[in-house]
N, C-alpha and C positions, 0 to 999 in steps of 0.2 A: 812200224809199217802199216798197222791196221788203220791208223789215223790218216796216213797218206792215201790208202785205198778208199776210205770213206769220203775224203775230200774230192778225189778224182771222180768217184761215182756221182756225188752231189752236184759238182760243177758241170758234169756232162748230162745228167738227167734232167735238170731244169730247162736248159735250152731245147732238149729233145721233146719235153712235154709241151712247151710253147709251140714248137714246130708242128706237133701233132694237132694242137688246137688250131693253128693257122691252116693246116691242110683240111680241117673240117669246115672252116669258114672261108670258102674260096673267094668271097667278095673282099674280105679283109686282106687276104694274101695278094690279091690282084691290085690293091691300091697303089697308084704310082707314087714313087718317092722322088725320083729325079729322072726326067726324060723317060726312057723305056724301062728303067730300073724299078722293080716292084718291091713291095714290102716282103713278100715271100722269098724273093731272090736275095734281098739284103739280109734277111734272117738266116737263110741258108749259108751264106758267106760267112756271117758272124759265127754261126754254129761251127762251121769248119775251123775258123780261127781259134775258137775257144777249145775245141778238141785237140788241135795241134799244140797249142800252148800248154794245155793241161797234161798232154802226154809227155811233152818235153820236161815239164816240171816234175812229173812222177818219176820219169827215168833218171833225172838228176838226183832227186831225193832218195830213190832206191839204190842207186849206185853209191851214194854217200853212206847209207846205212850198211851196205854189204862191205864196203871198204873198211869201215870201222870194225866190222866183225872179223875181217881177215887180219887187220892190224892188231887186234886184241888177242889173237891166238898166240900160242907159245912160239917165240922166235927160234927156238932150237929144233922145232918140228918142221920139216919141209912140207910145202903145200903140194898136193898131188894133182890138183885141178879137178878131181872128180868129187862131186858131193857125196858125203857119207863114206868115202874111202879112208881107211886108216893108214897111217904112215907105214905100217908093216907091209901093206900091199905094194908099195913102191920099192921095197928093199931088194927085189929080185933083179932090178935093172942094173 
């Protein structure tokens, strides 16, 4: 899980840093790319796309890791659904 967190942070920190640099250089951000579309606007759209894609990737990866943990638990012990709850807590039901 730590590796996935580091990748998520690195993938999103780099476009953010470039976006901050573009905001400091208003002339560069205002450079036209296509019609009324500017470099700053294109970069913002790309940054949003990278964030959404990396959030989706992180969610899939963390779900897979959590599913493996649930499947590796003892099959004779019922899952209570609460983190840290022992099977004895569910016996009163």
